C-alpha positions in Angstrom: 43.4 94.5 115.3 46.4 96.8 115.6 46.3 99.7 118.2 45.0 103.1 117.2 47.4 104.3 114.5 46.0 107.8 114.5 47.3 108.2 118.1 50.6 106.7 117.5 51.3 107.9 114.0 52.9 111.2 114.9 55.2 109.8 117.6 56.6 107.0 115.5 57.1 109.1 112.4 58.9 111.8 114.5 61.2 109.1 115.9 62.1 107.9 112.4 62.8 111.5 111.4 65.0 112.0 114.4 66.9 108.8 113.4 67.4 110.2 109.9 68.7 113.5 111.2 71.0 112.1 114.0 72.5 109.0 112.4 73.9 108.5 108.9 75.7 105.2 109.3 73.6 102.7 107.3 73.9 99.9 109.8 72.6 102.1 112.6 69.7 103.4 110.5 68.6 99.9 109.5 68.7 98.7 113.1 66.5 101.6 114.2 64.1 101.1 111.3 63.7 97.4 112.1 63.1 98.2 115.8 60.4 100.8 115.0 58.8 98.5 112.4 58.6 95.5 114.7 57.1 97.7 117.5 54.7 99.4 115.2 53.3 96.1 113.9 53.5 94.4 117.3 55.8 91.9 115.6 58.2 89.3 116.9 61.1 89.8 114.5 62.2 91.6 111.3 64.6 91.5 108.4 65.6 94.2 105.9 67.0 93.3 102.5 68.5 95.9 100.1 69.2 96.1 96.4 73.0 96.2 96.0 75.1 97.3 93.0 74.8 94.8 90.2 71.2 94.1 91.1 72.0 91.6 93.8 69.6 91.3 96.8 71.3 91.2 100.2 70.0 90.7 103.7 71.5 93.7 105.5 70.0 93.7 109.0 67.9 91.5 111.3 66.0 91.9 114.5 64.9 89.2 116.9 66.0 86.3 114.6 68.8 83.7 114.9 72.1 84.8 113.5 72.2 81.7 111.3 69.0 82.7 109.5 70.6 85.2 107.0 73.4 82.6 106.4 70.8 80.0 105.4 68.7 82.4 103.3 71.3 84.4 101.4 72.6 81.6 99.2 69.0 81.0 97.9 68.7 84.7 96.9 72.0 84.6 95.0 70.4 82.2 92.5 67.4 84.4 91.8 67.1 85.8 88.3 66.0 89.2 89.3 65.6 91.4 92.4 61.8 91.0 92.2 62.2 87.2 92.2 64.7 87.3 95.1 62.3 89.5 97.1 59.5 87.1 96.6 61.7 84.1 97.3 62.8 85.6 100.6 59.2 86.2 101.7 58.2 82.6 100.8 61.1 81.1 102.6 60.3 83.2 105.7 56.8 81.9 105.7 58.1 78.3 105.2 60.6 78.7 108.1 57.8 80.0 110.4 55.6 77.0 109.5 58.5 74.6 110.0 59.1 76.0 113.5 55.5 75.2 114.4 54.6 78.9 114.6 51.7 78.9 112.2 50.1 81.8 114.1 52.7 84.1 112.7 52.6 85.9 109.3 55.0 87.9 107.3 54.2 91.5 106.5 56.2 92.9 103.6 56.9 96.7 103.4 58.6 98.0 100.2 61.3 100.7 100.6 61.0 102.9 97.6 62.2 106.5 96.9 60.3 107.7 93.9 60.7 105.0 91.2 63.9 103.6 92.7 63.5 100.3 94.6 65.9 100.3 97.6 64.7 97.0 99.2 62.1 95.6 101.5 61.2 95.2 105.2 59.9 91.8 106.3 58.2 91.7 109.7 57.0 88.5 111.5 53.9 89.2 113.5 51.0 87.4 115.1 48.2 86.8 112.6 45.4 89.4 113.1 42.6 91.1 111.3 42.8 93.1 108.1 44.6 96.4 108.2 42.3 99.4 108.3 42.7 102.2 105.7 44.3 104.3 108.5 46.7 101.5 109.4 47.7 101.1 105.8 48.3 104.9 105.5 50.5 104.9 108.6 52.4 101.9 107.4 53.0 103.5 104.0 54.1 106.7 105.6 56.5 104.8 107.9 57.9 102.9 104.9 58.4 106.1 102.9 60.3 107.7 105.8 62.3 104.6 106.3 63.2 104.6 102.6 64.4 108.2 102.8 66.5 107.3 105.9 68.1 104.4 104.0 68.7 106.5 100.9 70.4 109.2 102.9 72.6 106.8 104.7 73.6 105.1 101.4 74.4 108.5 99.9 76.5 109.4 103.0 78.3 106.0 102.7 79.1 106.7 99.0 80.3 110.2 99.8 82.6 108.9 102.6 83.9 106.2 100.2 84.6 108.8 97.5 86.2 111.1 100.0 88.6 108.3 101.1 89.3 107.4 97.5 90.1 111.0 96.6 92.4 111.4 99.7 94.2 108.2 98.7 94.5 109.4 95.1 96.0 112.7 96.3 98.4 110.8 98.6 99.4 108.5 95.7 99.8 111.5 93.4 102.1 113.2 95.8 104.1 110.0 96.4 104.3 109.5 92.6 105.5 113.0 91.9 108.2 112.7 94.6 109.3 109.3 93.3 109.4 110.4 89.7 111.3 113.6 90.5 113.9 111.5 92.3 114.0 108.8 89.6 114.5 111.4 86.8 117.1 113.5 88.7 119.4 110.6 89.3 120.2 109.6 85.7 120.2 113.3 84.7 122.8 114.1 87.5 124.9 111.1 86.4 124.8 112.0 82.8 125.7 115.6 83.5 128.5 114.6 85.9 130.2 112.3 83.5 129.7 114.6 80.5 131.3 117.5 82.4 134.1 115.3 83.6 134.9 113.9 80.1 134.6 117.4 78.6 137.3 118.7 80.9 140.3 119.1 78.6 142.7 119.1 81.5 141.8 115.5 82.3 143.8 114.0 79.4 141.6 110.9 79.6 142.8 107.6 78.0 140.6 105.5 75.7 139.5 103.1 78.4 138.3 105.9 80.7 136.5 107.6 77.9 134.8 104.4 76.8 133.7 103.6 80.4 132.3 107.1 80.9 130.4 107.1 77.6 129.0 103.6 78.4 127.7 105.0 81.7 126.2 108.0 80.0 124.5 105.7 77.4 123.2 103.4 80.2 121.7 106.3 82.2 120.2 107.8 79.0 118.5 104.4 78.4 117.3 104.4 82.0 115.9 107.9 81.5 114.2 106.8 78.3 112.7 103.8 80.1 111.3 106.0 82.9 109.7 108.4 80.4 108.3 105.5 78.3 106.8 104.0 81.4 105.0 107.2 82.2 103.7 107.5 78.7 102.6 103.9 78.7 100.8 104.4 81.9 99.0 107.4 80.5 98.1 105.4 77.3 96.9 102.4 79.3 94.7 104.6 81.5 93.1 106.0 78.3 93.1 102.7 76.4 95.4 104.2 73.8 98.3 101.8 73.4 98.3 99.2 70.6 99.8 95.7 70.3 101.8 94.3 67.4 101.5 90.6 68.0 103.7 88.0 66.2 104.4 84.3 66.8 107.0 84.4 69.6 109.5 81.9 71.0 109.0 82.7 74.6 111.9 80.4 75.7 114.3 82.3 73.5 113.1 85.6 74.9 113.4 84.4 78.5 117.0 83.2 77.9 118.0 86.4 76.2 116.5 88.6 79.0 118.1 86.5 81.7 121.5 86.8 80.1 121.2 90.5 79.8 120.4 91.0 83.5 123.1 88.5 84.6 125.6 90.8 83.0 124.4 93.6 85.1 124.7 92.0 88.6 127.4 90.2 90.4 125.4 89.6 93.6 122.7 87.5 92.1 122.6 84.2 90.2 120.0 84.2 87.4 118.8 80.9 86.0 116.7 80.5 82.9 114.8 77.3 83.7 112.9 76.9 80.4 112.8 74.1 77.8 113.9 74.8 74.3 110.6 73.3 72.9 108.2 75.6 74.7 105.0 76.3 72.6 104.8 79.5 70.6 102.7 82.4 71.9 101.0 85.1 69.8 102.3 88.2 71.4 103.9 91.7 71.1 107.6 91.0 71.6 108.3 94.5 72.9 105.6 94.4 75.5 106.4 90.9 76.8 110.0 91.9 77.0 108.9 94.8 79.2 107.0 92.3 81.4 110.1 90.1 81.8 112.3 93.2 82.4 110.0 94.5 85.1 109.7 91.2 86.9 113.4 90.3 86.8 114.5 93.9 87.7 112.1 93.9 90.6 113.4 90.5 91.8 117.0 92.0 91.7 116.0 95.3 93.3 114.0 93.6 96.2 116.7 91.0 96.9 119.4 93.4 98.1 121.5 90.6 99.7 121.8 88.7 96.4 120.9 85.1 96.0 119.3 83.0 93.2 116.6 84.3 90.9 115.0 81.6 88.8 112.8 82.3 85.7 110.8 79.1 85.1 108.7 78.2 82.1 106.1 75.5 81.6 103.0 75.0 79.5 99.6 73.4 79.5 97.2 72.5 76.7 96.0 76.1 76.5 98.7 78.4 77.9 102.4 79.1 78.5 103.3 80.0 82.1 106.3 82.0 83.2 107.3 82.5 86.9 110.0 84.6 88.4 111.1 83.4 91.8 113.4 85.3 94.2 114.6 84.8 97.7 114.2 88.3 99.0 112.2 89.4 102.1 108.8 88.8 100.5 105.7 91.0 100.2 103.6 91.7 103.3 100.0 90.3 103.2 98.4 93.7 103.5 100.4 95.0 100.5 99.8 92.0 98.2 96.3 93.1 97.0 97.7 96.5 95.9 101.0 95.7 94.2 99.6 95.9 90.7 97.8 99.2 91.3 99.1 102.3 89.6 101.6 104.3 91.7 101.4 101.9 94.6 104.6 101.5 96.6 104.8 99.4 99.7 105.7 101.0 103.0 108.8 98.7 103.2 110.1 99.8 99.9 109.7 103.5 100.8 111.2 103.1 104.3 114.1 101.1 102.8 114.9 103.8 100.3 114.3 101.4 97.3 113.8 103.5 94.2 110.7 103.2 92.0 107.7 105.0 90.6 105.0 102.4 91.3 104.4 101.9 87.5 106.3 98.8 86.7 104.0 96.2 88.0 100.9 98.2 87.0 102.1 98.2 83.4 103.1 94.5 83.7 99.5 93.6 84.6 98.1 95.8 81.8 100.4 94.2 79.2 99.7 90.7 80.3 95.9 91.2 80.4 95.9 92.9 77.1 97.2 89.6 75.7 94.3 87.9 77.4 96.7 86.4 79.9 96.8 86.2 83.7 99.2 87.5 86.3 99.6 86.8 90.0 102.0 86.7 92.9 102.7 84.3 95.8 104.5 85.3 99.0 104.4 84.4 102.6 105.7 87.8 103.5 108.9 86.4 104.9 111.0 84.4 102.5 110.8 85.3 98.8 108.2 86.1 96.2 107.0 84.4 93.0 105.5 86.4 90.3 103.8 84.5 87.6 102.0 85.3 84.3 100.4 83.2 81.6 99.8 83.8 77.9 97.5 81.8 75.5 99.3 79.4 73.2 99.5 80.5 69.5 
């Protein structure tokens, strides 16, 4: 028989309420709840499992049990068909483990953590077998479980709010960086166009035909660059809203690679570009303009981030189901902490910003969007020191 709950009820529930008001970190709240529950039930150990997003059931805290226990139990829960099944499975396995350890005198007490109709999870307490709970004992246990559930719910809300706050702060920072980068990127071609136009318009210059042609070519190139920047921003907006459309055709990817590589080779004298593709590559069913943008972005990035020159190789191969294109450079590589973010909208690495390398953080984002809209894959490989490989695949036609 448990101690007199009428005497202890007020003290324990007040302690739980103090825990709720003084701590909002979920891990601390769970630890305190387990301590109180084990003490209240005169138990030996305890486990708390919570319902996670996606309706998975995760062991989130333990008290008085071996560290290996959650590691052994969690894989079993992952195979459950529902939260209810996982909860029942956890209770049965705890009973089984107790029996295996020769501790048949212990039993598992299961306390649900619910807030209204929402199921948050369950408390499992291992205690010495005793008599039946009195109605007073059940009332106290239910009150305790209700207060514990509120504590967990508040802590989860706090965690969500903190996460959202960080996300909004990051979004504000990214927006400021993007506006600054775009302003710089737009001003540069505009300034060049204006400068050359003003120079060529100066009647006192008496320019010869070669000088005029060179100036006009520069104006045309910078106008194309300006158009590309604006198109990238419009594409990013459409991609965010799911508004852009594809016009797929049967496409010779090897011809497109060779044509794109030749174009970029004519624009750089520091780099050697190699189109390492067979002439009999399988056809792909793709939007030529979008895949051209993908190649443009990857090759121009390889040139931009290999400031000392070197070889840039565009390699093509195929499998039974897909065509794979990789762009390999020998630049400084991408730092491990930046690699998970390089395809995010507006992301620019600290190295790129500190090195003064221009960019808006849209190129790789759009590259990923275009590849995945073709039901393809995109990835990168880099040791962060010597070069980067960007690869993408497209289904065969």
